[in-house]
Biopython code that builds the backbone (N, CA, C, O; Angstrom):
import numpy as np
from Bio.PDB.StructureBuilder import StructureBuilder

atoms = [
    (1, "MET", "N", (150.014, 47.342, 115.238)),
    (1, "MET", "CA", (150.075, 47.663, 116.656)),
    (1, "MET", "C", (149.247, 46.685, 117.494)),
    (1, "MET", "O", (149.470, 46.550, 118.697)),
    (2, "GLN", "N", (148.305, 46.017, 116.864)),
    (2, "GLN", "CA", (147.427, 45.084, 117.579)),
    (2, "GLN", "C", (148.199, 43.960, 118.285)),
    (2, "GLN", "O", (147.886, 43.648, 119.434)),
    (3, "PRO", "N", (149.195, 43.343, 117.637)),
    (3, "PRO", "CA", (149.938, 42.282, 118.348)),
    (3, "PRO", "C", (150.672, 42.813, 119.587)),
    (3, "PRO", "O", (150.732, 42.130, 120.610)),
    (4, "VAL", "N", (151.224, 44.014, 119.498)),
    (4, "VAL", "CA", (151.920, 44.599, 120.647)),
    (4, "VAL", "C", (150.916, 44.889, 121.766)),
    (4, "VAL", "O", (151.188, 44.627, 122.938)),
    (5, "ALA", "N", (149.766, 45.429, 121.396)),
    (5, "ALA", "CA", (148.713, 45.700, 122.382)),
    (5, "ALA", "C", (148.308, 44.405, 123.078)),
    (5, "ALA", "O", (148.159, 44.377, 124.300)),
    (6, "ASN", "N", (148.133, 43.345, 122.315)),
    (6, "ASN", "CA", (147.722, 42.064, 122.903)),
    (6, "ASN", "C", (148.783, 41.487, 123.831)),
    (6, "ASN", "O", (148.448, 40.845, 124.826)),
    (7, "ILE", "N", (150.044, 41.705, 123.522)),
    (7, "ILE", "CA", (151.122, 41.248, 124.407)),
    (7, "ILE", "C", (151.062, 42.019, 125.726)),
    (7, "ILE", "O", (151.168, 41.427, 126.800)),
    (8, "VAL", "N", (150.895, 43.332, 125.642)),
    (8, "VAL", "CA", (150.803, 44.147, 126.858)),
    (8, "VAL", "C", (149.568, 43.745, 127.664)),
    (8, "VAL", "O", (149.636, 43.631, 128.888)),
    (9, "ILE", "N", (148.449, 43.530, 126.986)),
    (9, "ILE", "CA", (147.216, 43.126, 127.671)),
    (9, "ILE", "C", (147.404, 41.766, 128.354)),
    (9, "ILE", "O", (146.923, 41.562, 129.468)),
    (10, "ALA", "N", (148.092, 40.853, 127.701)),
    (10, "ALA", "CA", (148.366, 39.553, 128.312)),
    (10, "ALA", "C", (149.233, 39.717, 129.564)),
    (10, "ALA", "O", (149.025, 39.026, 130.562)),
    (11, "ILE", "N", (150.193, 40.621, 129.509)),
    (11, "ILE", "CA", (151.036, 40.889, 130.678)),
    (11, "ILE", "C", (150.197, 41.466, 131.816)),
    (11, "ILE", "O", (150.363, 41.079, 132.973)),
    (12, "VAL", "N", (149.297, 42.392, 131.484)),
    (12, "VAL", "CA", (148.407, 42.964, 132.510)),
    (12, "VAL", "C", (147.551, 41.853, 133.129)),
    (12, "VAL", "O", (147.368, 41.813, 134.346)),
    (13, "ALA", "N", (147.036, 40.965, 132.299)),
    (13, "ALA", "CA", (146.230, 39.846, 132.808)),
    (13, "ALA", "C", (147.064, 38.966, 133.736)),
    (13, "ALA", "O", (146.594, 38.568, 134.802)),
    (14, "LEU", "N", (148.294, 38.661, 133.339)),
    (14, "LEU", "CA", (149.167, 37.833, 134.180)),
    (14, "LEU", "C", (149.511, 38.526, 135.497)),
    (14, "LEU", "O", (149.610, 37.878, 136.539)),
    (15, "LEU", "N", (149.690, 39.841, 135.443)),
    (15, "LEU", "CA", (149.916, 40.595, 136.683)),
    (15, "LEU", "C", (148.743, 40.420, 137.637)),
    (15, "LEU", "O", (148.929, 40.266, 138.844)),
    (16, "HIS", "N", (147.534, 40.446, 137.085)),
    (16, "HIS", "CA", (146.361, 40.321, 137.951)),
    (16, "HIS", "C", (146.167, 38.889, 138.463)),
    (16, "HIS", "O", (145.601, 38.687, 139.538)),
    (17, "VAL", "N", (146.623, 37.923, 137.716)),
    (17, "VAL", "CA", (146.642, 36.554, 138.249)),
    (17, "VAL", "C", (147.632, 36.493, 139.410)),
    (17, "VAL", "O", (147.361, 35.860, 140.430)),
    (18, "TYR", "N", (148.766, 37.143, 139.254)),
    (18, "TYR", "CA", (149.762, 37.202, 140.330)),
    (18, "TYR", "C", (149.189, 37.900, 141.561)),
    (18, "TYR", "O", (149.386, 37.442, 142.687)),
    (19, "PHE", "N", (148.469, 39.025, 141.343)),
    (19, "PHE", "CA", (147.836, 39.721, 142.468)),
    (19, "PHE", "C", (146.837, 38.792, 143.156)),
    (19, "PHE", "O", (146.751, 38.775, 144.384)),
    (20, "LEU", "N", (146.082, 38.021, 142.373)),
    (20, "LEU", "CA", (145.131, 37.050, 142.939)),
    (20, "LEU", "C", (145.861, 36.083, 143.862)),
    (20, "LEU", "O", (145.431, 35.855, 144.993)),
    (21, "VAL", "N", (146.950, 35.521, 143.388)),
    (21, "VAL", "CA", (147.703, 34.548, 144.190)),
    (21, "VAL", "C", (148.242, 35.194, 145.467)),
    (21, "VAL", "O", (148.136, 34.625, 146.553)),
    (22, "LEU", "N", (148.817, 36.387, 145.325)),
    (22, "LEU", "CA", (149.343, 37.086, 146.500)),
    (22, "LEU", "C", (148.256, 37.348, 147.532)),
    (22, "LEU", "O", (148.453, 37.108, 148.724)),
    (23, "GLU", "N", (147.120, 37.835, 147.079)),
    (23, "GLU", "CA", (146.080, 38.255, 148.012)),
    (23, "GLU", "C", (145.243, 37.098, 148.547)),
    (23, "GLU", "O", (144.809, 37.132, 149.698)),
    (24, "MET", "N", (145.014, 36.087, 147.735)),
    (24, "MET", "CA", (144.167, 34.978, 148.172)),
    (24, "MET", "C", (144.928, 33.899, 148.931)),
    (24, "MET", "O", (144.395, 33.295, 149.862)),
    (25, "PHE", "N", (146.164, 33.660, 148.537)),
    (25, "PHE", "CA", (146.886, 32.507, 149.075)),
    (25, "PHE", "C", (148.163, 32.846, 149.848)),
    (25, "PHE", "O", (148.599, 32.063, 150.692)),
    (26, "LEU", "N", (148.762, 33.997, 149.569)),
    (26, "LEU", "CA", (150.051, 34.320, 150.195)),
    (26, "LEU", "C", (149.998, 35.535, 151.114)),
    (26, "LEU", "O", (151.037, 36.000, 151.583)),
    (27, "TRP", "N", (148.814, 36.047, 151.372)),
    (27, "TRP", "CA", (148.643, 37.268, 152.165)),
    (27, "TRP", "C", (149.369, 37.195, 153.509)),
    (27, "TRP", "O", (150.052, 38.141, 153.902)),
    (28, "ASP", "N", (149.222, 36.082, 154.204)),
    (28, "ASP", "CA", (149.824, 35.957, 155.532)),
    (28, "ASP", "C", (151.093, 35.103, 155.532)),
    (28, "ASP", "O", (151.576, 34.692, 156.587)),
    (29, "LYS", "N", (151.621, 34.843, 154.349)),
    (29, "LYS", "CA", (152.877, 34.102, 154.208)),
    (29, "LYS", "C", (154.028, 35.106, 154.051)),
    (29, "LYS", "O", (153.774, 36.287, 153.816)),
    (30, "PRO", "N", (155.274, 34.666, 154.173)),
    (30, "PRO", "CA", (156.403, 35.604, 154.105)),
    (30, "PRO", "C", (156.402, 36.509, 152.864)),
    (30, "PRO", "O", (156.666, 37.705, 152.982)),
    (31, "LEU", "N", (156.111, 35.961, 151.686)),
    (31, "LEU", "CA", (156.101, 36.801, 150.477)),
    (31, "LEU", "C", (155.011, 37.861, 150.554)),
    (31, "LEU", "O", (155.252, 39.016, 150.203)),
    (32, "GLY", "N", (153.831, 37.495, 151.001)),
    (32, "GLY", "CA", (152.744, 38.456, 151.140)),
    (32, "GLY", "C", (153.048, 39.516, 152.183)),
    (32, "GLY", "O", (152.788, 40.700, 151.970)),
    (33, "LEU", "N", (153.595, 39.091, 153.300)),
    (33, "LEU", "CA", (153.946, 40.046, 154.359)),
    (33, "LEU", "C", (154.969, 41.061, 153.866)),
    (33, "LEU", "O", (154.849, 42.257, 154.133)),
    (34, "ARG", "N", (155.984, 40.571, 153.139)),
    (34, "ARG", "CA", (157.013, 41.474, 152.591)),
    (34, "ARG", "C", (156.434, 42.381, 151.512)),
    (34, "ARG", "O", (156.674, 43.589, 151.515)),
    (35, "THR", "N", (155.672, 41.800, 150.591)),
    (35, "THR", "CA", (155.141, 42.561, 149.461)),
    (35, "THR", "C", (154.270, 43.717, 149.931)),
    (35, "THR", "O", (154.396, 44.836, 149.434)),
    (36, "PHE", "N", (153.389, 43.448, 150.888)),
    (36, "PHE", "CA", (152.436, 44.455, 151.336)),
    (36, "PHE", "C", (152.856, 45.151, 152.632)),
    (36, "PHE", "O", (152.115, 45.973, 153.170)),
    (37, "LYS", "N", (154.064, 44.811, 153.134)),
    (37, "LYS", "CA", (154.605, 45.411, 154.357)),
    (37, "LYS", "C", (153.610, 45.276, 155.513)),
    (37, "LYS", "O", (153.240, 46.262, 156.150)),
    (38, "LEU", "N", (153.191, 44.047, 155.768)),
    (38, "LEU", "CA", (152.189, 43.749, 156.787)),
    (38, "LEU", "C", (152.822, 43.137, 158.023)),
    (38, "LEU", "O", (153.862, 42.482, 157.951)),
    (39, "THR", "N", (152.184, 43.361, 159.143)),
    (39, "THR", "CA", (152.545, 42.615, 160.341)),
    (39, "THR", "C", (151.745, 41.310, 160.313)),
    (39, "THR", "O", (150.667, 41.264, 159.721)),
    (40, "PRO", "N", (152.247, 40.273, 160.933)),
    (40, "PRO", "CA", (151.486, 39.021, 160.966)),
    (40, "PRO", "C", (150.088, 39.185, 161.561)),
    (40, "PRO", "O", (149.136, 38.566, 161.085)),
    (41, "ASP", "N", (149.959, 40.010, 162.592)),
    (41, "ASP", "CA", (148.646, 40.213, 163.219)),
    (41, "ASP", "C", (147.670, 40.889, 162.259)),
    (41, "ASP", "O", (146.514, 40.482, 162.154)),
    (42, "PHE", "N", (148.137, 41.919, 161.561)),
    (42, "PHE", "CA", (147.260, 42.607, 160.609)),
    (42, "PHE", "C", (146.886, 41.671, 159.462)),
    (42, "PHE", "O", (145.735, 41.652, 159.025)),
    (43, "ALA", "N", (147.856, 40.893, 158.973)),
    (43, "ALA", "CA", (147.583, 39.961, 157.878)),
    (43, "ALA", "C", (146.530, 38.943, 158.295)),
    (43, "ALA", "O", (145.630, 38.622, 157.519)),
    (44, "LYS", "N", (146.641, 38.440, 159.508)),
    (44, "LYS", "CA", (145.660, 37.469, 159.991)),
    (44, "LYS", "C", (144.270, 38.099, 160.086)),
    (44, "LYS", "O", (143.277, 37.478, 159.708)),
    (45, "ALA", "N", (144.203, 39.326, 160.589)),
    (45, "ALA", "CA", (142.920, 40.001, 160.775)),
    (45, "ALA", "C", (142.271, 40.395, 159.451)),
    (45, "ALA", "O", (141.045, 40.480, 159.368)),
    (46, "SER", "N", (143.071, 40.634, 158.420)),
    (46, "SER", "CA", (142.543, 41.130, 157.143)),
    (46, "SER", "C", (142.558, 40.078, 156.034)),
    (46, "SER", "O", (142.287, 40.389, 154.874)),
    (47, "LYS", "N", (142.872, 38.847, 156.388)),
    (47, "LYS", "CA", (143.039, 37.794, 155.384)),
    (47, "LYS", "C", (141.792, 37.585, 154.520)),
    (47, "LYS", "O", (141.913, 37.412, 153.308)),
    (48, "VAL", "N", (140.613, 37.597, 155.111)),
    (48, "VAL", "CA", (139.378, 37.377, 154.354)),
    (48, "VAL", "C", (139.130, 38.542, 153.395)),
    (48, "VAL", "O", (138.717, 38.329, 152.255)),
    (49, "LEU", "N", (139.378, 39.759, 153.845)),
    (49, "LEU", "CA", (139.220, 40.919, 152.963)),
    (49, "LEU", "C", (140.198, 40.854, 151.796)),
    (49, "LEU", "O", (139.834, 41.154, 150.659)),
    (50, "ALA", "N", (141.421, 40.469, 152.073)),
    (50, "ALA", "CA", (142.430, 40.362, 151.022)),
    (50, "ALA", "C", (142.046, 39.287, 150.008)),
    (50, "ALA", "O", (142.239, 39.469, 148.806)),
    (51, "ALA", "N", (141.510, 38.187, 150.482)),
    (51, "ALA", "CA", (141.085, 37.117, 149.571)),
    (51, "ALA", "C", (139.973, 37.614, 148.660)),
    (51, "ALA", "O", (139.948, 37.285, 147.474)),
    (52, "ASN", "N", (139.068, 38.393, 149.197)),
    (52, "ASN", "CA", (137.998, 38.965, 148.391)),
    (52, "ASN", "C", (138.575, 39.894, 147.320)),
    (52, "ASN", "O", (138.151, 39.865, 146.165)),
    (53, "GLN", "N", (139.523, 40.698, 147.710)),
    (53, "GLN", "CA", (140.197, 41.597, 146.764)),
    (53, "GLN", "C", (140.927, 40.794, 145.695)),
    (53, "GLN", "O", (140.907, 41.152, 144.517)),
    (54, "GLY", "N", (141.561, 39.723, 146.104)),
    (54, "GLY", "CA", (142.255, 38.868, 145.145)),
    (54, "GLY", "C", (141.301, 38.256, 144.143)),
    (54, "GLY", "O", (141.625, 38.128, 142.962)),
    (55, "LEU", "N", (140.131, 37.880, 144.611)),
    (55, "LEU", "CA", (139.129, 37.318, 143.705)),
    (55, "LEU", "C", (138.743, 38.336, 142.640)),
    (55, "LEU", "O", (138.607, 37.984, 141.468)),
    (56, "TYR", "N", (138.565, 39.588, 143.034)),
    (56, "TYR", "CA", (138.244, 40.632, 142.062)),
    (56, "TYR", "C", (139.366, 40.793, 141.038)),
    (56, "TYR", "O", (139.100, 40.997, 139.853)),
    (57, "ASN", "N", (140.612, 40.703, 141.488)),
    (57, "ASN", "CA", (141.725, 40.772, 140.543)),
    (57, "ASN", "C", (141.681, 39.602, 139.566)),
    (57, "ASN", "O", (142.041, 39.747, 138.398)),
    (58, "GLY", "N", (141.245, 38.459, 140.044)),
    (58, "GLY", "CA", (141.081, 37.310, 139.156)),
    (58, "GLY", "C", (140.012, 37.551, 138.106)),
    (58, "GLY", "O", (140.167, 37.140, 136.956)),
    (59, "PHE", "N", (138.927, 38.213, 138.490)),
    (59, "PHE", "CA", (137.879, 38.540, 137.523)),
    (59, "PHE", "C", (138.406, 39.508, 136.457)),
    (59, "PHE", "O", (138.062, 39.390, 135.281)),
    (60, "LEU", "N", (139.234, 40.457, 136.873)),
    (60, "LEU", "CA", (139.822, 41.387, 135.901)),
    (60, "LEU", "C", (140.720, 40.636, 134.916)),
    (60, "LEU", "O", (140.676, 40.888, 133.711)),
    (61, "ALA", "N", (141.522, 39.726, 135.428)),
    (61, "ALA", "CA", (142.381, 38.917, 134.555)),
    (61, "ALA", "C", (141.540, 38.070, 133.613)),
    (61, "ALA", "O", (141.841, 37.978, 132.423)),
    (62, "ALA", "N", (140.487, 37.451, 134.139)),
    (62, "ALA", "CA", (139.619, 36.608, 133.317)),
    (62, "ALA", "C", (138.970, 37.423, 132.204)),
    (62, "ALA", "O", (138.846, 36.948, 131.075)),
    (63, "GLY", "N", (138.559, 38.642, 132.517)),
    (63, "GLY", "CA", (137.954, 39.496, 131.497)),
    (63, "GLY", "C", (138.922, 39.824, 130.385)),
    (63, "GLY", "O", (138.555, 39.796, 129.210)),
    (64, "LEU", "N", (140.166, 40.137, 130.745)),
    (64, "LEU", "CA", (141.166, 40.426, 129.708)),
    (64, "LEU", "C", (141.467, 39.189, 128.868)),
    (64, "LEU", "O", (141.592, 39.278, 127.646)),
    (65, "LEU", "N", (141.582, 38.054, 129.514)),
    (65, "LEU", "CA", (141.853, 36.809, 128.778)),
    (65, "LEU", "C", (140.676, 36.453, 127.866)),
    (65, "LEU", "O", (140.872, 35.959, 126.755)),
    (66, "TRP", "N", (139.477, 36.700, 128.332)),
    (66, "TRP", "CA", (138.283, 36.498, 127.502)),
    (66, "TRP", "C", (138.352, 37.394, 126.262)),
    (66, "TRP", "O", (138.137, 36.933, 125.141)),
    (67, "GLY", "N", (138.649, 38.664, 126.474)),
    (67, "GLY", "CA", (138.770, 39.594, 125.352)),
    (67, "GLY", "C", (139.857, 39.162, 124.379)),
    (67, "GLY", "O", (139.666, 39.228, 123.165)),
    (68, "LEU", "N", (140.983, 38.726, 124.899)),
    (68, "LEU", "CA", (142.066, 38.253, 124.028)),
    (68, "LEU", "C", (141.649, 37.023, 123.236)),
    (68, "LEU", "O", (142.017, 36.876, 122.071)),
    (69, "SER", "N", (140.883, 36.144, 123.864)),
    (69, "SER", "CA", (140.482, 34.901, 123.182)),
    (69, "SER", "C", (139.533, 35.162, 122.013)),
    (69, "SER", "O", (139.409, 34.326, 121.118)),
    (70, "LEU", "N", (138.871, 36.301, 122.016)),
    (70, "LEU", "CA", (137.922, 36.624, 120.942)),
    (70, "LEU", "C", (138.565, 37.344, 119.763)),
    (70, "LEU", "O", (137.901, 37.628, 118.766)),
    (71, "GLY", "N", (139.859, 37.638, 119.879)),
    (71, "GLY", "CA", (140.540, 38.338, 118.798)),
    (71, "GLY", "C", (139.969, 39.730, 118.608)),
    (71, "GLY", "O", (139.690, 40.435, 119.578)),
    (72, "GLU", "N", (139.796, 40.119, 117.363)),
    (72, "GLU", "CA", (139.282, 41.458, 117.027)),
    (72, "GLU", "C", (137.909, 41.704, 117.647)),
    (72, "GLU", "O", (137.600, 42.830, 118.038)),
    (73, "ALA", "N", (137.098, 40.678, 117.738)),
    (73, "ALA", "CA", (135.754, 40.811, 118.300)),
    (73, "ALA", "C", (135.786, 41.126, 119.801)),
    (73, "ALA", "O", (134.773, 41.541, 120.364)),
    (74, "GLY", "N", (136.919, 40.937, 120.440)),
    (74, "GLY", "CA", (137.029, 41.184, 121.872)),
    (74, "GLY", "C", (137.546, 42.563, 122.240)),
    (74, "GLY", "O", (137.836, 42.827, 123.407)),
    (75, "THR", "N", (137.664, 43.442, 121.258)),
    (75, "THR", "CA", (138.226, 44.769, 121.529)),
    (75, "THR", "C", (137.449, 45.522, 122.600)),
    (75, "THR", "O", (138.051, 46.073, 123.522)),
    (76, "SER", "N", (136.136, 45.556, 122.497)),
    (76, "SER", "CA", (135.348, 46.316, 123.480)),
    (76, "SER", "C", (135.471, 45.699, 124.879)),
    (76, "SER", "O", (135.442, 46.416, 125.880)),
    (77, "ILE", "N", (135.605, 44.394, 124.944)),
    (77, "ILE", "CA", (135.782, 43.725, 126.239)),
    (77, "ILE", "C", (137.134, 44.108, 126.841)),
    (77, "ILE", "O", (137.233, 44.391, 128.035)),
    (78, "LYS", "N", (138.162, 44.112, 126.012)),
    (78, "LYS", "CA", (139.490, 44.507, 126.488)),
    (78, "LYS", "C", (139.491, 45.953, 126.953)),
    (78, "LYS", "O", (140.090, 46.271, 127.981)),
    (79, "VAL", "N", (138.827, 46.839, 126.209)),
    (79, "VAL", "CA", (138.743, 48.246, 126.601)),
    (79, "VAL", "C", (138.060, 48.366, 127.959)),
    (79, "VAL", "O", (138.550, 49.065, 128.846)),
    (80, "PHE", "N", (136.927, 47.681, 128.121)),
    (80, "PHE", "CA", (136.188, 47.751, 129.380)),
    (80, "PHE", "C", (137.053, 47.313, 130.558)),
    (80, "PHE", "O", (137.140, 48.028, 131.556)),
    (81, "PHE", "N", (137.692, 46.151, 130.457)),
    (81, "PHE", "CA", (138.468, 45.638, 131.589)),
    (81, "PHE", "C", (139.731, 46.454, 131.830)),
    (81, "PHE", "O", (140.135, 46.626, 132.980)),
    (82, "LEU", "N", (140.360, 46.957, 130.780)),
    (82, "LEU", "CA", (141.520, 47.835, 130.980)),
    (82, "LEU", "C", (141.099, 49.120, 131.681)),
    (82, "LEU", "O", (141.828, 49.620, 132.538)),
    (83, "CYS", "N", (139.939, 49.662, 131.332)),
    (83, "CYS", "CA", (139.435, 50.865, 132.014)),
    (83, "CYS", "C", (139.144, 50.573, 133.483)),
    (83, "CYS", "O", (139.444, 51.398, 134.346)),
    (84, "CYS", "N", (138.566, 49.413, 133.776)),
    (84, "CYS", "CA", (138.323, 49.023, 135.172)),
    (84, "CYS", "C", (139.634, 48.964, 135.950)),
    (84, "CYS", "O", (139.720, 49.453, 137.076)),
    (85, "ILE", "N", (140.639, 48.367, 135.347)),
    (85, "ILE", "CA", (141.944, 48.241, 136.003)),
    (85, "ILE", "C", (142.585, 49.612, 136.174)),
    (85, "ILE", "O", (143.172, 49.896, 137.218)),
    (86, "LEU", "N", (142.479, 50.458, 135.161)),
    (86, "LEU", "CA", (143.039, 51.805, 135.246)),
    (86, "LEU", "C", (142.395, 52.592, 136.390)),
    (86, "LEU", "O", (143.097, 53.222, 137.181)),
    (87, "VAL", "N", (141.078, 52.558, 136.481)),
    (87, "VAL", "CA", (140.381, 53.265, 137.557)),
    (87, "VAL", "C", (140.778, 52.691, 138.920)),
    (87, "VAL", "O", (141.038, 53.445, 139.858)),
    (88, "ALA", "N", (140.825, 51.362, 139.030)),
    (88, "ALA", "CA", (141.222, 50.740, 140.296)),
    (88, "ALA", "C", (142.650, 51.139, 140.665)),
    (88, "ALA", "O", (142.941, 51.405, 141.831)),
    (89, "GLY", "N", (143.533, 51.181, 139.680)),
    (89, "GLY", "CA", (144.920, 51.575, 139.932)),
    (89, "GLY", "C", (145.046, 53.026, 140.350)),
    (89, "GLY", "O", (145.835, 53.348, 141.237)),
    (90, "LEU", "N", (144.280, 53.904, 139.725)),
    (90, "LEU", "CA", (144.297, 55.318, 140.100)),
    (90, "LEU", "C", (143.750, 55.510, 141.513)),
    (90, "LEU", "O", (144.299, 56.279, 142.302)),
    (91, "TYR", "N", (142.680, 54.814, 141.818)),
    (91, "TYR", "CA", (142.101, 54.895, 143.166)),
    (91, "TYR", "C", (143.082, 54.344, 144.204)),
    (91, "TYR", "O", (143.280, 54.944, 145.261)),
    (92, "GLY", "N", (143.687, 53.205, 143.894)),
    (92, "GLY", "CA", (144.671, 52.624, 144.805)),
    (92, "GLY", "C", (145.861, 53.543, 145.015)),
    (92, "GLY", "O", (146.361, 53.669, 146.133)),
    (93, "ALA", "N", (146.318, 54.188, 143.947)),
    (93, "ALA", "CA", (147.445, 55.112, 144.071)),
    (93, "ALA", "C", (147.082, 56.306, 144.948)),
    (93, "ALA", "O", (147.914, 56.800, 145.709)),
    (94, "ALA", "N", (145.837, 56.768, 144.841)),
    (94, "ALA", "CA", (145.390, 57.924, 145.624)),
    (94, "ALA", "C", (145.127, 57.575, 147.085)),
    (94, "ALA", "O", (145.298, 58.420, 147.964)),
    (95, "THR", "N", (144.713, 56.336, 147.350)),
    (95, "THR", "CA", (144.293, 55.995, 148.707)),
    (95, "THR", "C", (145.248, 55.083, 149.467)),
    (95, "THR", "O", (145.253, 55.075, 150.698)),
    (96, "VAL", "N", (146.052, 54.318, 148.740)),
    (96, "VAL", "CA", (146.929, 53.350, 149.408)),
    (96, "VAL", "C", (148.396, 53.728, 149.254)),
    (96, "VAL", "O", (149.115, 53.856, 150.245)),
    (97, "GLY", "N", (148.843, 53.906, 148.008)),
    (97, "GLY", "CA", (150.245, 54.230, 147.781)),
    (97, "GLY", "C", (150.531, 54.486, 146.315)),
    (97, "GLY", "O", (149.915, 53.889, 145.432)),
    (98, "LYS", "N", (151.468, 55.377, 146.071)),
    (98, "LYS", "CA", (151.812, 55.770, 144.693)),
    (98, "LYS", "C", (152.365, 54.613, 143.866)),
    (98, "LYS", "O", (152.270, 54.629, 142.638)),
    (99, "LYS", "N", (152.933, 53.626, 144.518)),
    (99, "LYS", "CA", (153.501, 52.467, 143.820)),
    (99, "LYS", "C", (152.459, 51.784, 142.934)),
    (99, "LYS", "O", (152.795, 51.255, 141.875)),
    (100, "ILE", "N", (151.200, 51.792, 143.365)),
    (100, "ILE", "CA", (150.116, 51.150, 142.616)),
    (100, "ILE", "C", (149.922, 51.821, 141.262)),
    (100, "ILE", "O", (149.496, 51.180, 140.302)),
    (101, "LEU", "N", (150.234, 53.110, 141.187)),
    (101, "LEU", "CA", (150.131, 53.828, 139.919)),
    (101, "LEU", "C", (150.998, 53.161, 138.856)),
    (101, "LEU", "O", (150.590, 53.040, 137.701)),
    (102, "PHE", "N", (152.187, 52.734, 139.249)),
    (102, "PHE", "CA", (153.131, 52.156, 138.290)),
    (102, "PHE", "C", (152.924, 50.658, 138.088)),
    (102, "PHE", "O", (153.203, 50.132, 137.011)),
    (103, "ILE", "N", (152.439, 49.977, 139.113)),
    (103, "ILE", "CA", (152.273, 48.525, 139.027)),
    (103, "ILE", "C", (150.960, 48.135, 138.366)),
    (103, "ILE", "O", (150.896, 47.126, 137.664)),
    (104, "GLN", "N", (149.908, 48.927, 138.583)),
    (104, "GLN", "CA", (148.590, 48.555, 138.080)),
    (104, "GLN", "C", (148.065, 49.534, 137.026)),
    (104, "GLN", "O", (147.686, 49.120, 135.930)),
    (105, "ALA", "N", (148.043, 50.817, 137.352)),
    (105, "ALA", "CA", (147.417, 51.788, 136.444)),
    (105, "ALA", "C", (148.215, 51.995, 135.161)),
    (105, "ALA", "O", (147.642, 51.996, 134.071)),
    (106, "LEU", "N", (149.509, 52.167, 135.275)),
    (106, "LEU", "CA", (150.331, 52.450, 134.094)),
    (106, "LEU", "C", (150.299, 51.316, 133.068)),
    (106, "LEU", "O", (150.103, 51.589, 131.884)),
    (107, "PRO", "N", (150.485, 50.056, 133.472)),
    (107, "PRO", "CA", (150.394, 48.988, 132.464)),
    (107, "PRO", "C", (149.023, 48.947, 131.772)),
    (107, "PRO", "O", (148.943, 48.705, 130.568)),
    (108, "ALA", "N", (147.954, 49.182, 132.530)),
    (108, "ALA", "CA", (146.618, 49.198, 131.920)),
    (108, "ALA", "C", (146.494, 50.363, 130.947)),
    (108, "ALA", "O", (145.935, 50.207, 129.862)),
    (109, "ALA", "N", (147.006, 51.520, 131.322)),
    (109, "ALA", "CA", (146.946, 52.693, 130.438)),
    (109, "ALA", "C", (147.733, 52.452, 129.154)),
    (109, "ALA", "O", (147.278, 52.815, 128.069)),
    (110, "ILE", "N", (148.895, 51.850, 129.271)),
    (110, "ILE", "CA", (149.706, 51.546, 128.080)),
    (110, "ILE", "C", (148.950, 50.576, 127.178)),
    (110, "ILE", "O", (148.887, 50.772, 125.964)),
    (111, "GLY", "N", (148.378, 49.532, 127.771)),
    (111, "GLY", "CA", (147.591, 48.582, 126.986)),
    (111, "GLY", "C", (146.422, 49.245, 126.294)),
    (111, "GLY", "O", (146.133, 48.949, 125.134)),
    (112, "LEU", "N", (145.752, 50.135, 126.989)),
    (112, "LEU", "CA", (144.600, 50.840, 126.419)),
    (112, "LEU", "C", (145.006, 51.734, 125.247)),
    (112, "LEU", "O", (144.358, 51.736, 124.200)),
    (113, "VAL", "N", (146.082, 52.490, 125.438)),
    (113, "VAL", "CA", (146.561, 53.366, 124.364)),
    (113, "VAL", "C", (146.952, 52.535, 123.142)),
    (113, "VAL", "O", (146.570, 52.869, 122.021)),
    (114, "LEU", "N", (147.701, 51.467, 123.347)),
    (114, "LEU", "CA", (148.123, 50.629, 122.225)),
    (114, "LEU", "C", (146.914, 49.985, 121.532)),
    (114, "LEU", "O", (146.885, 49.870, 120.307)),
    (115, "LEU", "N", (145.943, 49.575, 122.305)),
    (115, "LEU", "CA", (144.749, 48.949, 121.747)),
    (115, "LEU", "C", (143.964, 49.924, 120.879)),
    (115, "LEU", "O", (143.413, 49.537, 119.848)),
    (116, "LEU", "N", (143.911, 51.171, 121.288)),
    (116, "LEU", "CA", (143.104, 52.164, 120.580)),
    (116, "LEU", "C", (143.849, 52.861, 119.446)),
    (116, "LEU", "O", (143.268, 53.685, 118.739)),
    (117, "MET", "N", (145.114, 52.542, 119.268)),
    (117, "MET", "CA", (145.892, 53.160, 118.172)),
    (117, "MET", "C", (145.522, 52.561, 116.822)),
    (117, "MET", "O", (146.074, 52.960, 115.797)),
]
sb = StructureBuilder()
sb.init_structure("model")
sb.init_model(0)
sb.init_chain("A")
sb.init_seg("    ")
for serial, (resi, resn, name, xyz) in enumerate(atoms, 1):
    if name == "N":
        sb.init_residue(resn, " ", resi, " ")
    sb.init_atom(name, np.array(xyz, "f"), 0.0, 1.0, " ", f" {name:<3s}", serial, name[0])
structure = sb.get_structure()
């Protein structure tokens, strides 16, 4: 089950790299505006906050990639970062929108379950 868990964890890491790009670089561009359903004025006003959020998503991705690079020795690191992502996804789903539950929390939960099997 470990190889399957690592594939899911790699996908979660790549998702967070994508979130980094969306939030740091594309927030006020057409793709960012469509993805987050933003008005140009709101995107301009919140661009710095979004970039900060994107940076945090990059740290989550880096943590998962670090854990993956350590192989078996990285299990606790992968658990920690998957739990961080799961909590962030649950909070986002409760405060921003239910879609975050499926885009962020669910993939992290699946990775965590597979990792701990």
